[in-house]
BALOBA-1460 file (C-alpha; in Angstrom, 3 decimals):
// residues 280
<rec num="1" residu="x" x="2.513" y="-15.860" z="5.139"/>
<rec num="2" residu="x" x="2.739" y="-12.447" z="6.610"/>
<rec num="3" residu="x" x="5.886" y="-11.099" z="6.207"/>
<rec num="4" residu="x" x="6.770" y="-7.846" z="7.829"/>
<rec num="5" residu="x" x="9.983" y="-5.229" z="8.856"/>
<rec num="6" residu="x" x="10.300" y="-4.155" z="12.370"/>
<rec num="7" residu="x" x="12.788" y="-1.598" z="14.268"/>
<rec num="8" residu="x" x="13.583" y="1.830" z="13.978"/>
<rec num="9" residu="x" x="13.404" y="3.702" z="10.862"/>
<rec num="10" residu="x" x="16.329" y="2.929" z="8.663"/>
<rec num="11" residu="x" x="17.337" y="-0.045" z="10.810"/>
<rec num="12" residu="x" x="14.417" y="-2.525" z="10.313"/>
<rec num="13" residu="x" x="14.709" y="-6.257" z="10.628"/>
<rec num="14" residu="x" x="12.750" y="-8.896" z="8.535"/>
<rec num="15" residu="x" x="10.152" y="-10.818" z="10.176"/>
<rec num="16" residu="x" x="7.298" y="-13.027" z="9.968"/>
<rec num="17" residu="x" x="3.766" y="-13.067" z="11.710"/>
<rec num="18" residu="x" x="3.021" y="-16.601" z="13.197"/>
<rec num="19" residu="x" x="-0.026" y="-18.156" z="13.121"/>
<rec num="20" residu="x" x="-0.832" y="-17.546" z="16.921"/>
<rec num="21" residu="x" x="-0.036" y="-13.805" z="16.359"/>
<rec num="22" residu="x" x="3.545" y="-13.639" z="17.642"/>
<rec num="23" residu="x" x="6.093" y="-11.448" z="16.014"/>
<rec num="24" residu="x" x="8.981" y="-13.826" z="14.734"/>
<rec num="25" residu="x" x="12.688" y="-12.555" z="13.759"/>
<rec num="26" residu="x" x="13.811" y="-13.621" z="10.168"/>
<rec num="27" residu="x" x="17.251" y="-11.889" z="10.414"/>
<rec num="28" residu="x" x="18.913" y="-15.289" z="10.910"/>
<rec num="29" residu="x" x="17.496" y="-16.503" z="8.061"/>
<rec num="30" residu="x" x="17.318" y="-13.410" z="5.360"/>
<rec num="31" residu="x" x="18.781" y="-9.773" z="5.198"/>
<rec num="32" residu="x" x="15.505" y="-8.114" z="4.477"/>
<rec num="33" residu="x" x="12.265" y="-8.665" z="2.887"/>
<rec num="34" residu="x" x="13.157" y="-7.491" z="-0.403"/>
<rec num="35" residu="x" x="14.871" y="-8.929" z="-3.912"/>
<rec num="36" residu="x" x="15.135" y="-12.697" z="-4.309"/>
<rec num="37" residu="x" x="13.519" y="-13.245" z="-0.700"/>
<rec num="38" residu="x" x="10.116" y="-12.261" z="-2.291"/>
<rec num="39" residu="x" x="10.573" y="-14.256" z="-5.563"/>
<rec num="40" residu="x" x="8.630" y="-17.542" z="-5.895"/>
<rec num="41" residu="x" x="11.626" y="-19.484" z="-4.813"/>
<rec num="42" residu="x" x="12.512" y="-17.125" z="-1.950"/>
<rec num="43" residu="x" x="8.888" y="-17.340" z="-0.653"/>
<rec num="44" residu="x" x="8.865" y="-21.255" z="-0.917"/>
<rec num="45" residu="x" x="12.039" y="-21.307" z="1.371"/>
<rec num="46" residu="x" x="10.434" y="-19.262" z="3.980"/>
<rec num="47" residu="x" x="7.263" y="-21.285" z="4.029"/>
<rec num="48" residu="x" x="9.292" y="-24.254" z="4.845"/>
<rec num="49" residu="x" x="10.499" y="-22.513" z="7.912"/>
<rec num="50" residu="x" x="8.670" y="-23.580" z="11.349"/>
<rec num="51" residu="x" x="7.844" y="-20.192" z="12.681"/>
<rec num="52" residu="x" x="8.215" y="-21.492" z="16.263"/>
<rec num="53" residu="x" x="11.962" y="-22.264" z="15.666"/>
<rec num="54" residu="x" x="12.412" y="-18.364" z="15.087"/>
<rec num="55" residu="x" x="13.212" y="-16.120" z="18.009"/>
<rec num="56" residu="x" x="10.218" y="-14.200" z="19.038"/>
<rec num="57" residu="x" x="10.295" y="-10.183" z="19.183"/>
<rec num="58" residu="x" x="9.484" y="-9.083" z="22.406"/>
<rec num="59" residu="x" x="7.151" y="-5.958" z="23.186"/>
<rec num="60" residu="x" x="5.452" y="-3.886" z="20.415"/>
<rec num="61" residu="x" x="8.212" y="-2.646" z="18.225"/>
<rec num="62" residu="x" x="7.581" y="-0.070" z="15.530"/>
<rec num="63" residu="x" x="6.840" y="-1.501" z="12.058"/>
<rec num="64" residu="x" x="8.544" y="-0.186" z="8.826"/>
<rec num="65" residu="x" x="7.183" y="-0.503" z="5.324"/>
<rec num="66" residu="x" x="6.596" y="-4.013" z="4.817"/>
<rec num="67" residu="x" x="9.039" y="-4.358" z="1.922"/>
<rec num="68" residu="x" x="12.548" y="-2.978" z="1.019"/>
<rec num="69" residu="x" x="14.662" y="-2.344" z="-2.002"/>
<rec num="70" residu="x" x="11.792" y="-1.278" z="-4.178"/>
<rec num="71" residu="x" x="12.630" y="1.070" z="-7.147"/>
<rec num="72" residu="x" x="9.306" y="2.576" z="-7.599"/>
<rec num="73" residu="x" x="5.715" y="2.967" z="-6.308"/>
<rec num="74" residu="x" x="3.377" y="3.329" z="-9.304"/>
<rec num="75" residu="x" x="-0.439" y="4.297" z="-8.483"/>
<rec num="76" residu="x" x="-3.659" y="3.845" z="-10.380"/>
<rec num="77" residu="x" x="-6.111" y="6.672" z="-10.303"/>
<rec num="78" residu="x" x="-9.810" y="6.611" z="-10.579"/>
<rec num="79" residu="x" x="-9.786" y="2.809" z="-10.695"/>
<rec num="80" residu="x" x="-12.989" y="1.989" z="-8.569"/>
<rec num="81" residu="x" x="-16.150" y="2.907" z="-10.341"/>
<rec num="82" residu="x" x="-17.931" y="4.120" z="-7.332"/>
<rec num="83" residu="x" x="-15.266" y="6.494" z="-6.667"/>
<rec num="84" residu="x" x="-15.313" y="7.719" z="-10.299"/>
<rec num="85" residu="x" x="-18.997" y="8.639" z="-9.714"/>
<rec num="86" residu="x" x="-18.155" y="10.255" z="-6.501"/>
<rec num="87" residu="x" x="-15.840" y="12.591" z="-7.929"/>
<rec num="88" residu="x" x="-17.932" y="13.350" z="-11.081"/>
<rec num="89" residu="x" x="-15.295" y="11.806" z="-13.622"/>
<rec num="90" residu="x" x="-16.196" y="9.416" z="-16.736"/>
<rec num="91" residu="x" x="-14.342" y="6.015" z="-15.686"/>
<rec num="92" residu="x" x="-11.279" y="5.889" z="-17.679"/>
<rec num="93" residu="x" x="-10.637" y="3.899" z="-20.736"/>
<rec num="94" residu="x" x="-7.458" y="2.821" z="-19.792"/>
<rec num="95" residu="x" x="-5.566" y="3.148" z="-16.422"/>
<rec num="96" residu="x" x="-4.614" y="6.392" z="-15.142"/>
<rec num="97" residu="x" x="-0.830" y="5.900" z="-14.114"/>
<rec num="98" residu="x" x="1.027" y="8.318" z="-11.775"/>
<rec num="99" residu="x" x="4.210" y="8.222" z="-9.580"/>
<rec num="100" residu="x" x="4.623" y="8.262" z="-5.850"/>
<rec num="101" residu="x" x="8.156" y="9.449" z="-4.956"/>
<rec num="102" residu="x" x="10.128" y="6.702" z="-2.860"/>
<rec num="103" residu="x" x="10.692" y="9.050" z="0.150"/>
<rec num="104" residu="x" x="7.034" y="9.047" z="0.792"/>
<rec num="105" residu="x" x="7.208" y="5.448" z="1.950"/>
<rec num="106" residu="x" x="6.831" y="4.912" z="5.678"/>
<rec num="107" residu="x" x="5.578" y="2.586" z="8.253"/>
<rec num="108" residu="x" x="1.737" y="1.719" z="8.675"/>
<rec num="109" residu="x" x="1.460" y="3.403" z="11.847"/>
<rec num="110" residu="x" x="4.045" y="6.254" z="11.323"/>
<rec num="111" residu="x" x="2.716" y="9.708" z="12.017"/>
<rec num="112" residu="x" x="1.764" y="11.481" z="8.662"/>
<rec num="113" residu="x" x="3.192" y="14.899" z="8.160"/>
<rec num="114" residu="x" x="1.072" y="17.879" z="7.194"/>
<rec num="115" residu="x" x="3.117" y="19.731" z="4.693"/>
<rec num="116" residu="x" x="3.708" y="23.621" z="5.045"/>
<rec num="117" residu="x" x="1.217" y="25.284" z="3.218"/>
<rec num="118" residu="x" x="-1.011" y="22.532" z="2.990"/>
<rec num="119" residu="x" x="-4.817" y="23.152" z="2.938"/>
<rec num="120" residu="x" x="-6.416" y="20.035" z="1.421"/>
<rec num="121" residu="x" x="-4.510" y="16.949" z="3.059"/>
<rec num="122" residu="x" x="-6.753" y="13.867" z="2.114"/>
<rec num="123" residu="x" x="-6.776" y="9.988" z="2.743"/>
<rec num="124" residu="x" x="-7.044" y="6.911" z="0.168"/>
<rec num="125" residu="x" x="-7.278" y="3.401" z="1.533"/>
<rec num="126" residu="x" x="-5.908" y="1.349" z="-1.313"/>
<rec num="127" residu="x" x="-5.099" y="-2.290" z="-2.038"/>
<rec num="128" residu="x" x="-1.256" y="-2.612" z="-2.716"/>
<rec num="129" residu="x" x="0.216" y="-5.215" z="-5.019"/>
<rec num="130" residu="x" x="3.816" y="-5.854" z="-4.251"/>
<rec num="131" residu="x" x="5.864" y="-7.411" z="-7.301"/>
<rec num="132" residu="x" x="7.943" y="-10.749" z="-6.647"/>
<rec num="133" residu="x" x="9.983" y="-10.871" z="-9.811"/>
<rec num="134" residu="x" x="11.208" y="-9.124" z="-12.742"/>
<rec num="135" residu="x" x="8.059" y="-8.446" z="-15.025"/>
<rec num="136" residu="x" x="8.211" y="-7.049" z="-18.500"/>
<rec num="137" residu="x" x="5.681" y="-7.567" z="-21.065"/>
<rec num="138" residu="x" x="3.696" y="-10.176" z="-19.271"/>
<rec num="139" residu="x" x="0.458" y="-11.357" z="-20.230"/>
<rec num="140" residu="x" x="-2.822" y="-11.097" z="-18.027"/>
<rec num="141" residu="x" x="-2.985" y="-14.627" z="-17.807"/>
<rec num="142" residu="x" x="0.745" y="-14.909" z="-16.355"/>
<rec num="143" residu="x" x="0.605" y="-11.561" z="-14.502"/>
<rec num="144" residu="x" x="-0.324" y="-13.041" z="-10.958"/>
<rec num="145" residu="x" x="2.980" y="-15.419" z="-11.313"/>
<rec num="146" residu="x" x="4.991" y="-12.253" z="-10.982"/>
<rec num="147" residu="x" x="2.819" y="-10.896" z="-7.762"/>
<rec num="148" residu="x" x="4.658" y="-11.759" z="-4.412"/>
<rec num="149" residu="x" x="1.480" y="-10.585" z="-2.175"/>
<rec num="150" residu="x" x="-0.491" y="-7.846" z="-1.253"/>
<rec num="151" residu="x" x="-0.509" y="-5.044" z="1.452"/>
<rec num="152" residu="x" x="-2.512" y="-2.045" z="2.437"/>
<rec num="153" residu="x" x="-1.354" y="1.502" z="1.541"/>
<rec num="154" residu="x" x="-2.617" y="5.072" z="2.618"/>
<rec num="155" residu="x" x="-2.253" y="7.077" z="-0.876"/>
<rec num="156" residu="x" x="-2.113" y="10.205" z="1.248"/>
<rec num="157" residu="x" x="-2.944" y="13.182" z="-1.021"/>
<rec num="158" residu="x" x="-2.539" y="16.984" z="-1.104"/>
<rec num="159" residu="x" x="-5.331" y="17.980" z="-3.395"/>
<rec num="160" residu="x" x="-4.450" y="21.444" z="-3.681"/>
<rec num="161" residu="x" x="-0.638" y="20.509" z="-4.815"/>
<rec num="162" residu="x" x="-2.244" y="17.940" z="-6.813"/>
<rec num="163" residu="x" x="-4.839" y="19.411" z="-8.774"/>
<rec num="164" residu="x" x="-4.163" y="23.575" z="-8.354"/>
<rec num="165" residu="x" x="-0.500" y="23.769" z="-8.681"/>
<rec num="166" residu="x" x="-0.274" y="22.867" z="-12.473"/>
<rec num="167" residu="x" x="1.477" y="19.835" z="-14.045"/>
<rec num="168" residu="x" x="0.866" y="16.121" z="-13.051"/>
<rec num="169" residu="x" x="-0.384" y="14.835" z="-9.807"/>
<rec num="170" residu="x" x="2.977" y="13.404" z="-8.324"/>
<rec num="171" residu="x" x="3.519" y="16.577" z="-6.628"/>
<rec num="172" residu="x" x="0.450" y="16.259" z="-4.516"/>
<rec num="173" residu="x" x="1.357" y="12.515" z="-3.818"/>
<rec num="174" residu="x" x="5.092" y="12.691" z="-2.955"/>
<rec num="175" residu="x" x="5.470" y="14.504" z="0.495"/>
<rec num="176" residu="x" x="7.418" y="12.463" z="3.225"/>
<rec num="177" residu="x" x="5.208" y="10.223" z="4.933"/>
<rec num="178" residu="x" x="2.442" y="10.148" z="2.270"/>
<rec num="179" residu="x" x="3.060" y="6.275" z="1.566"/>
<rec num="180" residu="x" x="2.106" y="4.294" z="5.015"/>
<rec num="181" residu="x" x="2.695" y="0.759" z="3.432"/>
<rec num="182" residu="x" x="1.851" y="-2.501" z="5.858"/>
<rec num="183" residu="x" x="1.763" y="-3.868" z="8.426"/>
<rec num="184" residu="x" x="2.426" y="-7.090" z="6.445"/>
<rec num="185" residu="x" x="2.979" y="-8.200" z="2.975"/>
<rec num="186" residu="x" x="0.330" y="-11.089" z="2.767"/>
<rec num="187" residu="x" x="1.616" y="-13.528" z="0.101"/>
<rec num="188" residu="x" x="-0.632" y="-14.393" z="-2.728"/>
<rec num="189" residu="x" x="-1.558" y="-17.879" z="-1.583"/>
<rec num="190" residu="x" x="-3.455" y="-16.350" z="1.552"/>
<rec num="191" residu="x" x="-5.545" y="-13.924" z="-0.582"/>
<rec num="192" residu="x" x="-8.154" y="-16.132" z="-2.060"/>
<rec num="193" residu="x" x="-9.428" y="-13.302" z="-4.015"/>
<rec num="194" residu="x" x="-7.957" y="-9.975" z="-4.180"/>
<rec num="195" residu="x" x="-11.068" y="-8.765" z="-5.931"/>
<rec num="196" residu="x" x="-13.528" y="-9.298" z="-3.081"/>
<rec num="197" residu="x" x="-11.823" y="-7.557" z="-0.327"/>
<rec num="198" residu="x" x="-13.713" y="-5.334" z="2.315"/>
<rec num="199" residu="x" x="-12.052" y="-2.286" z="3.068"/>
<rec num="200" residu="x" x="-12.611" y="0.778" z="5.201"/>
<rec num="201" residu="x" x="-11.100" y="3.979" z="6.665"/>
<rec num="202" residu="x" x="-11.943" y="6.189" z="9.664"/>
<rec num="203" residu="x" x="-10.943" y="9.745" z="10.638"/>
<rec num="204" residu="x" x="-11.153" y="10.158" z="14.283"/>
<rec num="205" residu="x" x="-13.290" y="7.406" z="14.888"/>
<rec num="206" residu="x" x="-15.886" y="8.332" z="12.165"/>
<rec num="207" residu="x" x="-16.304" y="6.135" z="9.091"/>
<rec num="208" residu="x" x="-15.431" y="7.809" z="5.796"/>
<rec num="209" residu="x" x="-14.425" y="5.095" z="3.210"/>
<rec num="210" residu="x" x="-16.297" y="1.805" z="3.007"/>
<rec num="211" residu="x" x="-15.825" y="-0.107" z="-0.063"/>
<rec num="212" residu="x" x="-14.672" y="-3.563" z="-1.619"/>
<rec num="213" residu="x" x="-12.243" y="-4.446" z="-4.384"/>
<rec num="214" residu="x" x="-15.211" y="-5.937" z="-6.303"/>
<rec num="215" residu="x" x="-15.626" y="-2.468" z="-7.722"/>
<rec num="216" residu="x" x="-12.194" y="-2.102" z="-9.421"/>
<rec num="217" residu="x" x="-12.334" y="-1.149" z="-13.103"/>
<rec num="218" residu="x" x="-9.087" y="-2.460" z="-14.011"/>
<rec num="219" residu="x" x="-8.011" y="-5.904" z="-11.798"/>
<rec num="220" residu="x" x="-4.828" y="-6.936" z="-10.531"/>
<rec num="221" residu="x" x="-3.859" y="-9.033" z="-13.527"/>
<rec num="222" residu="x" x="-4.759" y="-6.370" z="-15.992"/>
<rec num="223" residu="x" x="-2.729" y="-3.371" z="-14.054"/>
<rec num="224" residu="x" x="0.234" y="-5.762" z="-13.940"/>
<rec num="225" residu="x" x="0.236" y="-6.475" z="-17.410"/>
<rec num="226" residu="x" x="-0.887" y="-3.018" z="-18.621"/>
<rec num="227" residu="x" x="2.026" y="-1.431" z="-16.710"/>
<rec num="228" residu="x" x="4.744" y="-3.843" z="-17.562"/>
<rec num="229" residu="x" x="4.233" y="-2.665" z="-21.258"/>
<rec num="230" residu="x" x="5.638" y="0.691" z="-20.327"/>
<rec num="231" residu="x" x="8.161" y="-0.239" z="-17.620"/>
<rec num="232" residu="x" x="9.669" y="-3.153" z="-16.102"/>
<rec num="233" residu="x" x="8.650" y="-3.939" z="-12.575"/>
<rec num="234" residu="x" x="11.161" y="-5.048" z="-10.266"/>
<rec num="235" residu="x" x="11.140" y="-7.240" z="-6.720"/>
<rec num="236" residu="x" x="9.665" y="-5.104" z="-4.201"/>
<rec num="237" residu="x" x="8.175" y="-2.523" z="-6.530"/>
<rec num="238" residu="x" x="4.766" y="-1.384" z="-5.028"/>
<rec num="239" residu="x" x="1.452" y="-0.683" z="-7.415"/>
<rec num="240" residu="x" x="-1.195" y="1.006" z="-5.270"/>
<rec num="241" residu="x" x="-4.438" y="0.168" z="-7.420"/>
<rec num="242" residu="x" x="-7.146" y="3.180" z="-6.363"/>
<rec num="243" residu="x" x="-9.508" y="4.033" z="-3.720"/>
<rec num="244" residu="x" x="-13.203" y="3.175" z="-3.064"/>
<rec num="245" residu="x" x="-15.446" y="6.460" z="-2.228"/>
<rec num="246" residu="x" x="-15.440" y="8.457" z="0.858"/>
<rec num="247" residu="x" x="-12.264" y="10.627" z="0.151"/>
<rec num="248" residu="x" x="-12.503" y="14.205" z="1.893"/>
<rec num="249" residu="x" x="-12.333" y="15.919" z="-2.020"/>
<rec num="250" residu="x" x="-15.565" y="14.023" z="-2.508"/>
<rec num="251" residu="x" x="-17.594" y="15.421" z="0.458"/>
<rec num="252" residu="x" x="-20.034" y="18.216" z="-0.114"/>
<rec num="253" residu="x" x="-18.225" y="20.566" z="1.181"/>
<rec num="254" residu="x" x="-14.694" y="18.867" z="0.995"/>
<rec num="255" residu="x" x="-13.443" y="18.011" z="4.435"/>
<rec num="256" residu="x" x="-9.601" y="17.538" z="4.771"/>
<rec num="257" residu="x" x="-7.244" y="16.459" z="7.524"/>
<rec num="258" residu="x" x="-5.707" y="18.558" z="10.109"/>
<rec num="259" residu="x" x="-2.843" y="18.236" z="12.719"/>
<rec num="260" residu="x" x="-4.252" y="15.766" z="15.460"/>
<rec num="261" residu="x" x="-6.526" y="14.005" z="13.386"/>
<rec num="262" residu="x" x="-6.283" y="10.214" z="13.397"/>
<rec num="263" residu="x" x="-6.497" y="7.778" z="10.654"/>
<rec num="264" residu="x" x="-7.558" y="4.173" z="10.989"/>
<rec num="265" residu="x" x="-7.612" y="1.848" z="7.758"/>
<rec num="266" residu="x" x="-7.898" y="-1.667" z="7.191"/>
<rec num="267" residu="x" x="-8.575" y="-4.376" z="4.330"/>
<rec num="268" residu="x" x="-9.803" y="-7.608" z="4.998"/>
<rec num="269" residu="x" x="-7.152" y="-10.184" z="5.619"/>
<rec num="270" residu="x" x="-4.321" y="-7.397" z="5.246"/>
<rec num="271" residu="x" x="-4.320" y="-6.171" z="8.791"/>
<rec num="272" residu="x" x="-4.821" y="-2.652" z="9.917"/>
<rec num="273" residu="x" x="-3.028" y="0.907" z="10.011"/>
<rec num="274" residu="x" x="-3.067" y="3.997" z="12.453"/>
<rec num="275" residu="x" x="-1.669" y="7.462" z="11.654"/>
<rec num="276" residu="x" x="-1.779" y="10.653" z="13.410"/>
<rec num="277" residu="x" x="-1.236" y="14.116" z="11.462"/>
<rec num="278" residu="x" x="1.332" y="16.119" z="12.761"/>
<rec num="279" residu="x" x="2.281" y="19.579" z="11.583"/>
<rec num="280" residu="x" x="5.685" y="20.413" z="9.956"/>
């Protein structure tokens, strides 16, 4: 299934993308794409619904973040071997973990804000894991049972804030709109192999990132199991798993986003995002 949320920011309704590409309204069935709705039992109930029996949504509504009710966004840094090489860094021995504040979350096609004082706004196409059930001290063997599905996240980053302003990375990752998520939550059963997905990102129509999740250093079960040793993962929590080569910071010389630039990004089977950079 492809689950989504549509409507004005803060007023999104739950929806489902039918096989024929029509958007169907789930608001008569569930309150939101959150909590028990994305548990294994909740997803089984949704699978039993014939999408054609749901109201069709007219027009082309705004899409919000594809999941609600999350408690945290956890990100994994330098998790692609070719991206680590691009930055000149040694591959980490354990996952590098940092947080992205919840206020960063936005819809997949919402504008991305260029913060005041920003000189190094960067892009990062990433595979996001959506947790479906409470996860604590889970083994790698059982980790996938706790995954509701996957989505695209653009881990937008301000590199000067991240690396030159002292402290940890979070301040460069957490400005409003730095976490476009969606367009859909694609349930785990529809992703045959999350470790073999082509991914790309363009800026103003020019290809910047090309990669595949087969170069992940720490795979999905490892990341979920690893994080669950340090924190309890809850339904809706998002884990952004890292980015392939081609970020602006890694270019020679570095190239960063400016107001008016357009990012387009995609991961095979998970849809596409499009954001315009706007000055605030």
